[in-house]
Structure formats: structure tokens, C-alpha cells
C-alpha positions, 0 to 999 in steps of 0.5 A: 463467504470471506468478508471483503478486504476493502469496502467504501460506502458513499465516501466523500472527502473535501478540502478546504482551500481558502474560501473554496472547498475541493471535493477529492472524492464524491460518493465513492463506493468500492469493494475489493475482495480478499486475496486479490491484486487490485489496480486503481488507475487515473490521471493526476489529480483524480483522487488516487492519493486521497483514496490510498490515504483513506484506505491506509487510515492516514486520513478520514472521510468527510462523510461515508464509511471505510471498512478495512479488513472487516473493521470500520475505521470511523469507529476507531480512536486515534490510538486504535487507528495507529495500532490498525496501521502497524498491524493491518496495512503495509505501505510501498511508496514511489520514492521508496521511503527507505532510511538512508543511514539504515541497512536493508535489514534495519529498514525492514526491522523498523516497522517491527520496533514500532510494534514492539516485536522482540529484536531477535524475532524481528531480525529473523523476520526481517531476513526472511522477508528480504529472501522472499523479495530476492535480496537475502545477499544484500541485507547489510547494504544501505539504500545508496548502494542499491539500484532503484529496483533493489530499494523497492524490493526492500520497501516491499519487504518492509511493507510485509514486515508485520504480516499485514492483510493489505498492502497499499502500493502508491505508484510503486514503478513510477521511478523505475524503468520499464522492465524493472517496473514489470519485475516489481508488479510481478513480485507483488502479485506473487506475494499476493498469492503465496502469502494470501495478501490483498494488494492495492496499487495506485497507478497512472500506467495502464500496462501495470493496471492490466496485470492486476486481477481487478482494475478500477478507474477513478476520474474527478473523485468518482470510482468505477470498474474498468473494463 
């Protein structure tokens, strides 16, 4: 049996705000198998972003274990965590996160530069990723010349640049109209299927969540499987 892509075991995440302690996650358990698209749905302030930061090794839990693609993140050094983020996880953000003065091709090449991929290979791979999201004809355009949907497609191509096992998407349709949002989610689903990836989509949109293979609900820092 293949190992799960994501495992959380009794994860607690606390933040100190002055004299107060805020518990963003409370003894959270979560298992997501490899090769699926999973949606995490919940209202603002429910712990969605905290959860995504833990899955992406951008933050560490106060207690509990986070295991991503078979790797216990708590056992890694800071250097190893950086390498893990570059190799294992791709990120898609609500605001796209593209560099304004770089072309679509250069934006997709950027993660490969950090991973020390040779320039020729990075350029070839970036073109292939942009073609996969339907933007092979827009490689030389900067973000200001792209629509919101096109910018999010570039962001997805960038997330796939280093061939990660897992793509984490934080409200990827939040800045898009309904139809474009549906197209972006369908694109993610297709790439998960065709490239054998796992996608974890954090959203407050029930319609988007209902297109996922698995749905989880988060409320007040507790995670449960949605029906």
C-alpha cells in the first residue's frame, strides 16, 4: 500500500498574543492519500492558513507530528526543511504571487533557479509547464498583461516547476470570477490525475470543495471529514 501524502497526528499549534495564548489547531488528525485532490473547507479564522503553513513546512507545530510524503518534518534541520520545500511541495496563492517584472516563463523558472537546475533545462521545463496549463503562447508576457485566470495558471505552472509530490493551494479561486474559478479547479484536478500529484486546496467555497475527491471541514482548529 502506498504511503499517504499527508499525515497529521494530534497536531497543536499555539500563538502567543501578549498575555494570551491562541490555539489555532487543537489535537488535529488528518490523513490524505497520495494521488487525490483534497479540499479543506472552513470559515475565516478557522485555522485553514495555519494548517497549510504546517503542511508546507513554513511553520512548525507546537505539539504533534506532521508527516509529508513519508518525511517527518519534525526530524529535519532548517537546511533540510528548505530543501524539502523546494523538492516536495509546490504553492499556489490567492493573489498569484508572481514577480511583476518577470515574464511568465521567468516566473516559472524562478523556483528552479533556487533548486540550482541548469538554465537550459529550467527554460525547457518552464515552457513545458506553461504549455500544460494552456499558456504556451504567453511565455513572454509579464503579469500586468495577463488576466487573473492566466496569472493563476502561471502560478500553477510555477508550483509544478520542480515536479513536487504535493501542491498546496490557498484559496486559489478567491480573486477570480465564478467561471474562471471553476476552470482553475478543473485544471488542478486534471494535473493531479495526469501527473500523479496530490493537491490540497484550502477554500471557503463549498462549490469548489465539492469537486474534490476528499473533503475535510475545519472549525475552531478541529478537523473532520466532510460528508
